DORO-320114 format. One record per residue (C-alpha): residue in three letters; residue number from 1; x, y, z; chain. Coordinates in nm, 4 decimals, padded with zeros to 6 digits. Each point is the difference from the previous one (the first is absolute). Layout:
# DORO-320114
[pt ALA,NUM,[X,Y,Z],A]
...
***
This chain:
# DORO-320114
[pt MET,1,[00.7802,-00.1422,01.1646],A]
[pt ARG,2,[-00.1770,00.2980,-00.1559],A]
[pt VAL,3,[-00.1434,-00.0676,-00.3457],A]
[pt LEU,4,[-00.1651,00.2276,-00.2543],A]
[pt GLY,5,[-00.2609,-00.1818,-00.2077],A]
[pt VAL,6,[-00.0981,00.1498,-00.3357],A]
[pt ASP,7,[-00.3134,-00.0933,-00.1927],A]
[pt PRO,8,[00.0871,00.1719,-00.3294],A]
[pt GLY,9,[-00.2477,00.1909,-00.2102],A]
[pt LEU,10,[-00.0090,00.3234,-00.1960],A]
[pt THR,11,[-00.3226,00.1416,00.1416],A]
[pt ARG,12,[00.0345,-00.1518,00.3491],A]
[pt CYS,13,[00.3325,-00.1345,00.1255],A]
[pt GLY,14,[-00.0437,-00.1581,00.3416],A]
[pt VAL,15,[00.2814,00.0372,00.2533],A]
[pt GLY,16,[00.0204,-00.1623,00.3411],A]
[pt VAL,17,[00.2786,-00.0180,00.2562],A]
[pt VAL,18,[00.0054,-00.2759,00.2605],A]
[pt ASP,19,[00.2390,-00.0892,00.2832],A]
[pt GLY,20,[00.0341,-00.3626,00.0999],A]
[pt THR,21,[00.1902,-00.3238,00.0219],A]
[pt PRO,22,[-00.1238,-00.3507,-00.0720],A]
[pt GLY,23,[-00.1891,-00.1368,00.2985],A]
[pt SER,24,[-00.0506,00.3399,00.1660],A]
[pt PRO,25,[-00.2912,00.2430,-00.0159],A]
[pt LEU,26,[00.0102,00.2426,-00.2915],A]
[pt THR,27,[-00.0286,00.3777,00.0316],A]
[pt LEU,28,[-00.1476,00.2433,-00.2493],A]
[pt VAL,29,[00.2356,00.2915,-00.0607],A]
[pt HIS,30,[-00.1699,00.1692,-00.2972],A]
[pt VAL,31,[-00.2614,-00.0672,-00.2648],A]
[pt GLY,32,[-00.1100,00.2147,-00.2899],A]
[pt VAL,33,[-00.0642,00.0355,-00.3687],A]
[pt ILE,34,[00.1955,00.2098,-00.2472],A]
[pt ARG,35,[-00.2493,00.1373,-00.2520],A]
[pt THR,36,[00.0538,00.1469,-00.3444],A]
[pt PRO,37,[-00.2681,00.1454,-00.2296],A]
[pt ALA,38,[-00.0933,-00.2242,-00.2933],A]
[pt GLU,39,[-00.0059,00.2994,-00.2358],A]
[pt GLU,40,[00.3577,00.1023,00.0842],A]
[pt GLU,41,[00.2857,-00.0793,-00.2379],A]
[pt LEU,42,[00.1603,-00.3387,00.0703],A]
[pt ALA,43,[00.3467,00.1402,00.0744],A]
[pt LEU,44,[-00.1442,00.2400,00.2588],A]
[pt ARG,45,[-00.1992,-00.2811,00.1614],A]
[pt LEU,46,[00.3200,-00.2040,00.0362],A]
[pt VAL,47,[00.1743,00.2999,00.1575],A]
[pt GLY,48,[-00.2895,00.0280,00.2457],A]
[pt ILE,49,[00.0333,-00.3663,00.0958],A]
[pt GLU,50,[00.3759,00.0380,00.0379],A]
[pt ARG,51,[-00.0413,00.3020,00.2274],A]
[pt GLY,52,[-00.2574,-00.1830,00.2114],A]
[pt ILE,53,[00.2170,-00.3086,00.0421],A]
[pt GLU,54,[00.3085,00.2115,00.0759],A]
[pt ASP,55,[-00.1997,00.1847,00.2661],A]
[pt VAL,56,[-00.1019,-00.3276,00.1665],A]
[pt LEU,57,[00.3595,-00.1261,-00.0161],A]
[pt ASP,58,[00.1290,00.3256,00.1531],A]
[pt ARG,59,[-00.2572,00.0113,00.2803],A]
[pt PHE,60,[-00.0098,-00.3663,00.1045],A]
[pt ARG,61,[00.3446,-00.1395,-00.0963],A]
[pt PRO,62,[-00.0925,-00.3614,-00.0846],A]
[pt GLU,63,[00.2693,-00.2674,-00.0101],A]
[pt ALA,64,[-00.1539,-00.1781,-00.2993],A]
[pt VAL,65,[-00.2586,00.0596,-00.2708],A]
[pt ALA,66,[-00.2567,-00.2562,-00.1198],A]
[pt VAL,67,[-00.1698,00.0713,-00.3321],A]
[pt GLU,68,[-00.2834,-00.1923,-00.1604],A]
[pt ARG,69,[00.1331,-00.1972,-00.2954],A]
[pt VAL,70,[-00.1855,00.1116,-00.3106],A]
[pt PHE,71,[-00.1647,-00.2841,-00.1854],A]
[pt ALA,72,[-00.1610,-00.0100,-00.3433],A]
[pt GLN,73,[-00.3567,00.1207,00.0059],A]
[pt HIS,74,[-00.2518,00.0135,-00.2822],A]
[pt ASN,75,[00.0126,00.3807,-00.0162],A]
[pt VAL,76,[00.3451,00.0900,-00.1380],A]
[pt SER,77,[-00.0292,00.3706,00.0857],A]
[pt THR,78,[-00.0739,-00.0866,00.3643],A]
[pt VAL,79,[00.2956,-00.2361,00.0289],A]
[pt MET,80,[00.2300,00.2567,-00.1645],A]
[pt GLY,81,[-00.0937,00.2695,00.2519],A]
[pt THR,82,[00.0363,-00.2428,00.2870],A]
[pt ALA,83,[00.3426,-00.1102,-00.1274],A]
[pt GLN,84,[00.1135,00.3612,-00.0382],A]
[pt ALA,85,[-00.1071,00.0835,00.3556],A]
[pt ALA,86,[00.1757,-00.3153,00.1268],A]
[pt GLY,87,[00.3150,00.1085,-00.1836],A]
[pt ILE,88,[-00.0082,00.3334,00.1819],A]
[pt ALA,89,[-00.0176,-00.1803,00.3362],A]
[pt LEU,90,[00.2924,-00.2241,-00.0993],A]
[pt LEU,91,[00.2025,00.3018,-00.1100],A]
[pt CYS,92,[-00.0630,00.1918,00.3226],A]
[pt ALA,93,[00.1067,-00.2994,00.2104],A]
[pt ALA,94,[00.3085,-00.0713,-00.2136],A]
[pt ARG,95,[00.1128,00.3636,00.0275],A]
[pt ARG,96,[00.0183,-00.0483,00.3766],A]
[pt GLY,97,[00.1572,-00.3447,-00.0140],A]
[pt LEU,98,[-00.3057,-00.1600,00.1579],A]
[pt PRO,99,[-00.0709,-00.3672,-00.0639],A]
[pt VAL,100,[-00.3071,-00.0483,-00.2179],A]
[pt ALA,101,[-00.2243,-00.3034,-00.0218],A]
[pt LEU,102,[-00.2723,-00.0654,-00.2532],A]
[pt HIS,103,[-00.2968,-00.1992,00.1267],A]
[pt THR,104,[-00.2864,-00.1204,-00.2154],A]
[pt PRO,105,[-00.3540,00.0781,00.1095],A]
[pt SER,106,[-00.0486,-00.3727,00.0706],A]
[pt GLU,107,[00.3080,-00.0114,00.2247],A]
[pt ALA,108,[-00.1213,00.2981,00.2010],A]
[pt LYS,109,[-00.3537,-00.1418,00.0271],A]
[pt ALA,110,[00.1327,-00.3383,00.1116],A]
[pt ALA,111,[00.2278,00.1587,00.2603],A]
[pt ILE,112,[-00.2819,00.2108,00.1430],A]
[pt THR,113,[-00.3035,-00.2282,-00.0267],A]
[pt GLY,114,[00.1395,-00.3473,-00.0582],A]
[pt SER,115,[-00.1503,-00.0101,-00.3509],A]
[pt GLY,116,[00.1494,00.1391,-00.3189],A]
[pt ARG,117,[-00.3543,00.0346,-00.1346],A]
[pt ALA,118,[-00.1345,00.2263,00.2755],A]
[pt ASP,119,[-00.2059,00.2963,-00.1131],A]
[pt LYS,120,[00.0719,00.3642,00.0829],A]
[pt ALA,121,[-00.2487,00.0019,00.2893],A]
[pt GLN,122,[00.1742,-00.2971,00.1653],A]
[pt VAL,123,[00.3435,00.1598,-00.0435],A]
[pt THR,124,[-00.1243,00.3298,00.1449],A]
[pt MET,125,[-00.1625,-00.1769,00.2952],A]
[pt MET,126,[00.3184,-00.1930,00.0828],A]
[pt VAL,127,[00.2243,00.3065,-00.0386],A]
[pt THR,128,[-00.2329,00.1842,00.2393],A]
[pt ARG,129,[00.0125,-00.2876,00.2479],A]
[pt LEU,130,[00.3760,-00.0632,-00.0253],A]
[pt LEU,131,[00.0807,00.3677,00.0567],A]
[pt ARG,132,[-00.2661,00.0314,00.2712],A]
[pt LEU,133,[-00.1624,00.2981,-00.1734],A]
[pt LYS,134,[-00.3317,00.1466,00.1113],A]
[pt GLU,135,[-00.1135,00.0365,-00.3595],A]
[pt ALA,136,[00.1034,-00.1436,-00.3349],A]
[pt PRO,137,[00.2502,00.1930,-00.2105],A]
[pt ARG,138,[-00.1699,00.1590,-00.3016],A]
[pt PRO,139,[00.0100,-00.0169,-00.2962],A]
[pt ALA,140,[00.0923,-00.3589,-00.0842],A]
[pt ASP,141,[00.3337,00.1185,-00.1468],A]
[pt ALA,142,[00.1073,00.1078,00.3493],A]
[pt ALA,143,[-00.0944,-00.3370,00.1518],A]
[pt ASP,144,[00.1791,-00.1803,-00.2842],A]
[pt ALA,145,[00.3174,00.2017,00.0656],A]
[pt LEU,146,[-00.0132,-00.1017,00.3667],A]
[pt ALA,147,[-00.0546,-00.3638,-00.1026],A]
[pt LEU,148,[00.3172,00.0168,-00.2121],A]
[pt ALA,149,[00.1980,00.1461,00.2904],A]
[pt ILE,150,[-00.1304,-00.2678,00.2386],A]
[pt CYS,151,[00.0748,-00.2722,-00.2550],A]
[pt HIS,152,[00.3567,00.1243,-00.0227],A]
[pt VAL,153,[00.0462,00.0201,00.3763],A]
[pt TRP,154,[-00.1152,-00.3601,00.0326],A]
[pt ARG,155,[00.1552,-00.1482,-00.3145],A]
[pt GLY,156,[00.2675,00.2431,-00.1118],A]
[pt GLY,157,[00.2415,-00.0623,00.2828],A]
[pt ALA,158,[00.0022,-00.3742,-00.0624],A]
[pt VAL,159,[00.0385,00.0482,-00.3752],A]
[pt SER,160,[00.2881,00.2447,00.0518],A]
[pt ARG,161,[00.1781,-00.2375,00.2391],A]
[pt LEU,162,[-00.0439,-00.2879,-00.2444],A]
[pt ALA,163,[00.1410,00.2069,-00.2891],A]
[pt ALA,164,[00.2992,00.1043,00.2135],A]
[pt ALA,165,[00.0643,-00.3625,00.0993],A]
[pt GLN,166,[-00.0184,-00.1087,-00.3654],A]
[pt GLN,167,[00.2516,00.2689,-00.1006],A]
[pt LEU,168,[00.2333,-00.1078,00.2787],A]
[pt TYR,169,[-00.0312,-00.3619,-00.1086],A]
[pt ARG,170,[00.0747,00.0872,-00.3663],A]
[pt ARG,171,[00.3139,00.1835,00.1112],A]
[pt GLY,172,[00.1146,-00.3081,00.1875],A]
[pt GLY,173,[-00.0558,00.1483,00.3461],A]
[pt ARG,174,[-00.2170,-00.2900,00.1233],A]
***
């Protein structure tokens, strides 16, 4: 399974593409950060993020997209920008008919490190180790995007199969 992970943000939007299946070694396909200037008009920044995500989708053809679920932060302007960037990622995936999963930061941390309270350094170290990289992905947004993709490879397949089984059961297809 090839998964695009997106760590949304207006100034830095992390993107990471990983190949893998549960129980098998993971492979890094791509990692990067889509950047937009803070002084640029909001609408133009969103267009820049959309173009960057579309480029990654075109070049690497993921089968699913995992986006960090935006949660309430103390700084409303930060959470608004993050939510807008996440919306762009959801839109790009939906346009292509790709399945999208939202994972909380705690879910991704727990999947990668075993603890939902891991700090950024621990997440980066484990992403580096799991993907057998010679050096850590930088900045942290890039490592976080890879963590989301890995989380989805490991957890997303099981969640998708469970949802499909529940739908079948509700339809009486036991």
